[in-house]
KOLNUGU-907746 format. One line per field, with one value per residue (C-alpha): x, y, z. Coordinates in Angstrom, 3 decimals, decimal comma, always signed. Layout:
east c(X/...)
north c(Y/...)
up c(Z/...)
% end
This chain:
east c(+7,971/+5,979/+2,985/+0,242/-0,053/+3,978/+3,156/+1,325/-0,774/-0,261/-1,564/-4,621/-5,345/-4,657/-7,081/-9,634/-10,057/-13,271/-11,079/-7,696/-7,443/-8,184/-5,704/-2,935/-3,235/-3,136/+0,052/+1,611/+0,284/+1,872/+5,169/+7,157/+6,719/+7,905/+11,205/+13,546/+14,920/+12,246/+8,526/+6,192/+3,830/+0,735/-0,601/-3,008/-2,501/-5,719/-6,525/-3,190/-2,102/+1,545/+3,529/+6,976/+9,730/+11,384/+14,582/+15,663/+18,800/+21,603/+19,528/+19,966/+17,797/+19,433/+18,257/+18,314/+15,831/+13,766/+13,299/+12,498/+9,568/+8,419/+8,434/+6,479/+3,887/+3,656/+2,497/+0,034/-1,447/-1,663/-3,105/-5,731/-6,942/-4,976/-8,136/-10,351/-7,506/-4,975/-1,809/-0,147/-1,437/+0,983/+3,611/+6,917/+9,950/+13,410/+15,911/+18,729/+20,481/+18,972/+21,135/+22,763/+20,189/+17,251/+15,928/+15,082/+12,884/+11,165/+10,377/+8,950/+6,700/+4,804/+4,235/+6,155/+9,209/+11,404/+14,967/+16,678/+13,576/+13,527/+11,811/+11,507/+7,640/+4,784/+1,783/-1,765/-5,065/-6,404/-10,138/-8,283/-8,567/-12,278/-12,113/-13,418/-11,183/-11,841/-12,139/-14,808/-12,319/-13,235/-13,236/-9,691/-8,568/-9,675/-8,359/-4,995/-4,657/-5,055/-2,062/-0,112/-0,646/+0,417/+3,552/+4,458/+3,353/+3,642/+5,801/+9,461/+12,708/+14,426/+16,057/+17,951/+19,146/+16,721/+13,842/+15,433/+15,847/+12,114/+11,611/+13,321/+11,773/+8,391/+9,807/+8,716/+5,981/+4,746/+8,073/+10,240/+11,944/+15,679/+18,324/+21,082/+23,343/+20,646/+19,371/+23,379/+23,660/+20,394/+21,422/+24,705/+26,526/+28,760/+27,490/+29,665/+28,903/+25,098/+25,364/+27,644/+25,352/+22,416/+24,006/+24,838/+21,560/+20,239/+19,244/+19,916/+18,712/+16,963/+15,206/+14,099/+12,765/+10,583/+9,400/+8,155/+6,393/+5,182/+3,836/+1,848/+0,437/-0,793/-2,442/-3,623/-5,470/-6,942/-8,188/-8,689/-10,485/-7,683/-6,556/-3,438/-2,424/-2,638/-1,374/+1,851/+2,257/+2,048/+4,462/+7,117/+6,944/+7,042/+4,473/+1,563/+2,925/+6,625/+4,447/+2,119/+5,192/+7,225/+3,737/+3,442/+6,800/+6,473/+3,141/+2,702/-0,544/-1,745/-2,895/-6,396/-6,412/-4,818/-7,635/-10,306/-9,178/-9,408/-12,833/-15,852/-17,914)
north c(+4,327/+5,635/+5,270/+7,832/+7,086/+8,142/+11,403/+12,280/+15,489/+15,737/+11,939/+12,632/+15,410/+13,368/+10,508/+12,752/+14,176/+13,756/+12,303/+11,395/+15,306/+16,709/+14,428/+15,136/+18,910/+18,678/+16,632/+19,309/+21,889/+20,937/+19,283/+22,011/+20,133/+16,843/+17,906/+20,573/+18,910/+19,437/+20,830/+18,515/+19,649/+17,862/+18,556/+17,440/+17,205/+15,887/+12,067/+11,953/+13,491/+14,314/+14,044/+15,562/+17,019/+19,941/+19,833/+23,300/+25,130/+22,827/+19,343/+18,033/+15,772/+12,362/+8,881/+9,135/+12,057/+10,329/+7,020/+8,485/+10,941/+8,230/+5,725/+7,522/+8,437/+5,007/+4,014/+6,822/+5,780/+2,400/+3,062/+5,519/+3,881/+0,659/-1,461/+0,420/+0,880/-1,287/+0,143/-1,319/+1,631/+3,922/+4,733/+6,143/+8,363/+8,938/+11,777/+9,383/+6,140/+3,202/+2,435/-1,017/-2,024/-1,371/-4,412/-3,081/-0,285/-3,077/-4,913/-2,391/-0,452/-2,929/-0,467/+0,963/+2,214/+4,863/+5,534/+8,735/+10,701/+14,685/+14,506/+12,580/+12,322/+9,411/+9,442/+8,200/+8,369/+11,563/+9,888/+8,491/+12,113/+11,732/+8,256/+8,607/+7,527/+4,924/+8,268/+9,591/+11,473/+15,064/+16,651/+15,405/+16,492/+19,776/+19,866/+18,585/+21,485/+23,651/+22,319/+22,291/+25,812/+26,622/+24,832/+26,284/+30,188/+32,916/+32,777/+33,355/+33,341/+32,509/+29,114/+29,328/+26,038/+26,154/+26,154/+23,256/+21,345/+21,950/+20,494/+17,428/+16,928/+16,745/+14,541/+11,589/+12,356/+9,307/+7,564/+8,748/+11,910/+12,148/+12,575/+15,093/+12,713/+11,587/+15,098/+16,343/+13,399/+14,037/+17,620/+16,702/+18,394/+16,997/+16,698/+19,490/+21,598/+21,543/+22,600/+25,714/+26,507/+26,566/+28,369/+31,292/+31,350/+31,435/+27,729/+24,624/+21,169/+20,117/+23,780/+23,312/+19,993/+21,440/+24,267/+21,624/+19,778/+22,219/+24,445/+21,324/+20,358/+23,625/+23,603/+19,689/+21,069/+24,132/+22,229/+18,840/+16,563/+14,644/+14,014/+14,874/+11,104/+10,719/+13,933/+13,084/+9,817/+11,878/+14,005/+11,160/+11,767/+8,112/+9,235/+11,654/+13,237/+14,081/+15,751/+17,761/+19,275/+20,115/+21,970/+23,650/+24,475/+26,254/+27,643/+28,209/+26,453/+22,601/+21,339/+21,011/+24,611/+26,078/+23,985/+25,654/+29,158/+28,506/+27,250/+29,716/+31,106)
up c(+10,834/+14,074/+14,933/+15,368/+18,873/+19,103/+18,395/+21,267/+21,094/+17,118/+17,544/+18,822/+16,921/+13,926/+15,282/+15,643/+12,104/+9,882/+7,012/+5,511/+3,985/+7,535/+9,171/+6,702/+7,113/+10,543/+10,749/+8,309/+10,252/+13,361/+11,913/+13,784/+16,747/+15,576/+13,127/+12,653/+9,730/+7,097/+6,318/+4,657/+1,731/+0,282/-3,126/-5,369/-9,078/-10,911/-9,460/-7,539/-4,448/-3,556/-0,196/-0,457/+2,117/+1,859/+3,906/+6,235/+6,252/+7,017/+6,023/+2,261/+0,985/+2,064/+2,454/+6,074/+6,211/+3,565/+4,960/+8,330/+6,726/+4,394/+7,349/+9,285/+6,493/+5,541/+9,144/+9,400/+6,123/+7,296/+10,730/+9,349/+6,113/+5,590/+5,854/+3,192/+0,097/-1,141/+0,016/-2,864/-4,866/-3,305/-5,717/-4,167/-5,907/-4,293/-5,753/-5,069/-6,168/-4,499/-1,525/-0,920/+1,504/-1,199/-0,331/+3,090/+1,328/-0,747/+2,589/+4,187/+1,561/-0,167/-3,251/-6,371/-5,725/-8,253/-7,335/-9,214/-9,648/-9,956/-6,063/-2,790/-2,902/-2,042/-4,352/-3,589/-5,194/-4,519/-3,595/-0,843/+1,061/+1,594/+3,306/+6,604/+9,896/+12,735/+14,835/+16,625/+19,057/+17,812/+21,269/+22,004/+18,600/+19,531/+22,946/+21,039/+18,608/+21,240/+22,787/+19,920/+19,217/+22,344/+22,067/+18,608/+19,715/+17,352/+14,431/+14,774/+12,921/+15,683/+16,037/+18,983/+20,620/+23,138/+20,765/+18,849/+22,393/+23,003/+19,746/+20,268/+23,733/+21,856/+18,573/+20,661/+23,076/+23,806/+24,893/+27,364/+27,195/+26,016/+28,209/+27,906/+26,115/+23,700/+22,950/+22,414/+19,985/+17,998/+17,843/+16,307/+19,437/+21,924/+25,496/+26,609/+23,440/+24,189/+27,676/+26,584/+24,015/+26,445/+29,001/+26,892/+26,105/+29,869/+29,676/+31,007/+29,617/+32,981/+32,817/+29,147/+30,027/+33,107/+31,033/+28,338/+31,239/+33,188/+29,976/+28,666/+32,318/+32,142/+29,088/+29,959/+33,003/+31,272/+27,974/+29,260/+32,180/+32,777/+36,289/+37,941/+37,775/+34,214/+33,474/+35,391/+33,381/+30,269/+31,053/+32,363/+36,100/+37,775/+40,511/+40,763/+43,927/+42,254/+39,235/+41,660/+43,855/+40,742/+39,519/+42,671/+42,516/+39,154/+39,732/+43,379/+43,479/+43,008/+39,945/+41,511/+42,699/+39,149/+37,250/+39,612/+39,356/+35,477/+35,508/+34,399/+36,934)
% end
């Protein structure tokens, strides 16, 4: 499963939460930025909480999807409250038969496992919701939430290929950006199919990468005090000068001028 640091902006927003409930709520709120395959939900049932997923149209609940979701949830719980609780108290249910590699589940999740259940879900004591986190990163959390809101934009039913690509580019925000070939494979297209779909919508893969980078750059400059060098690193530019050239080409001003113009008088 991914570390919260692999979630980039969302990871900072989660880490700056006051308690586990706030962290999980934030993670679910911005889940659209990390996956277009399923929605994630948190419910409290008496003394127990349930985390479960609801696959979006075109994605049925299958082992690979559940494994990806639960692996991430396990790692998040481990990092946020693992030293305060016994993770063995977690119970996991799966709405499918145990796969032939079931031992991998037992090696990964050191807790109770139940296959062929009604629904795939992860359950833990509700008392954990009030546990404080290791944070102290509230200002970072606030700024990260602003950036997430900017990337999500207003609610929309549009599920264009371009939007799916943008979400994909954010799916591993603390790692390198995916190449066109990698993005095509992740979206179940060939390289040619993805390029054609984007062309018909008036986009190119390169233009979407630049759009995501520049939108994030603008938000970083407006809502944080990160330096241009730090922002260049976060946006996967090998050199600060390359980032500043790209930014000036997009906004017709340098990052420093952009930030100064937005500062209150």
